[in-house]
Residue, then its C-alpha position, 0 to 999 in steps of 0.5 A: m613639287k619644285g618643277g610644278y612650283g617653278g611652272d606656276m611661277m613662270g605662268e604668272e610672270e608671262m601673264e603679267q608680261m602679257r598685261e603690261e604689254q597690252e597696257k602699253r599698246m593701250q597707252e600708245e593708242q590712247l596717245k595716238q588718238m590724243k595726238h590726232g583728235t584732242v591735241s589738233g582741236i586744242e591747237r586750233g582753239l589756242k590759235q583762235m584765242q591767241k588772235m582774240i587776246e592780241r585784238l583785245k590787248k590792241a584795244g587796251i583791254t586787260v586780259p585776266s592773267e588766270a586765262e592766259s595762265k590756263l592757256a599757257e598750261l594747255a599749250n605746253a601739255a599739248s606740245t608735250v603729248k604731240s611730241a611724245t614718242e612713248f607713254n610715261e608719267s609726264v605724257e600722262a599728266a599732260m593728257e589729264v591737263l588736256q581732258d580736263s581743259d575748260m577752253g569753252e569758259i576761257g572762250q566765252q570770257l574772251g568773247m565777252l571781253e571783245q564785246m566789251a571792247k567794241m562797246t567801250t568806244q561807243i560808251q566813251k563817245e556817249f560819256s564824252w557827249l554827255d559831259k560836253e553838253l552838260a558843261k555847255t548847259k551849265k554855262n547858260k545863265t537861265t539854266s544855272q538858275y536850276p541847280q537842283l536840275i543840274a545836280k540830278v544830271q550830274g548824278q546820273i552821269a556819274a552813276l552811269k560811269s560807275s555802273w560801267e566800270g563795275a561791268k568791265a571789272s566783272i567781265t575781266s574777273g571772269e566771275s560774271d555770268p553772261e546773261d547778268v552781263r548783257d542785262t547790265i550793259e543793256d541797262i547802262f544804255e537805257r540809262v544813257g538814253e535817260a541822261h540824254r533826255s535830262i540834258d535836252m530837258l536842261k536845254q529846253m528849261s533855258s528857253i522857258g522864260k522867253a516861251l512864257k513871255m511870248a505866251e503872255k503877249d499872245i494871250a493879250r493880243a487875243e484878249k484884244t481880239t475878243a473885246r473887238y468881237k464883243k463890241a461887234g456884238k458877237d457872243v464871246s462868253k466861251l472865248q472869255e472863259l478859255l482866255s481866263s483859263g489860259k491866263s490861270k495856266l500861264a500864271e501857274a506855269k510861270a510860278l512853277a518856272a520860278q522855283n529852284k526845285v522845279d519839276p520839269e514834268e509838271l511844268f511841261s504838263v501845265m504847258q501842255e494844258m496851255e496848248e490844249i486851251g489855245n487850240e480850243a480858243e482858236e477853234e472858237l475864234v474861227r467859229i466867231s469870225g467865220q475864218g481863222e483870223n486869229k491864232d495868236f493864243s495857241g501859236s506861242v504855246i505850240r512853239s514853246l512845246e516843239t522841243r518837247r514833242s521832238g524828244f522829251 
């Protein structure tokens, strides 16, 4: 009985020893594979990300401390596994850190930060240009008569800057979705374009008064030409109707321009109608005279609209 019992005990001990040796061999093999596979890949990724971080800091972009902490933890874990000669609790813990690595997310975040760094320079240039042009436009005596328009442009620029700061904070936090960030940045650039157009509109408003005075003089000359043709026995009834419509539109444009809360789109729309009337009147003058003798009526209106055609 005793011999048999002792033999059973010896068999169990040998089995346990065999299991331990097998487990040890498996752990050593796992450690070997980790060194040649995962650790090598982690080290390459860490080098790339470290270069990205250096570029970001050089560009003055704040790198999230959480991202740097995670990378430091990964670097320590990789070093522990790489220098290990045997499998132990410290190595096991380090291997778990490497296996649970979220380097892909960190790389994506750093990539967005790099993209933001490139755009920051461009957007800051845009903001500087807008601020400079708005300041110049506000100094113009004519433009200063439209405080509502100036306030609107100031609001556009302030909202743009606020949106950009919000986008930067969202990217830096690491909680932003890449698609959402791209959409936000695209929206900001579209609004920068709108602010450019608003500045151009203010500049055009500074020359509206002069353009309307020129139109008034040109219509007066066209009326004299019409009177001369009428005296010569020409049928100028259609031309008189057109000149009457033109004078009416001119009066409407002058009234709109005199308002502090003028709607630029409405004003330019009226001036567009003046141009169309002027073109028709010019054609009628050509028909009456048999040649393009007088182009005064449409001339000043066309000149007044040149800037609008070029960008507004």
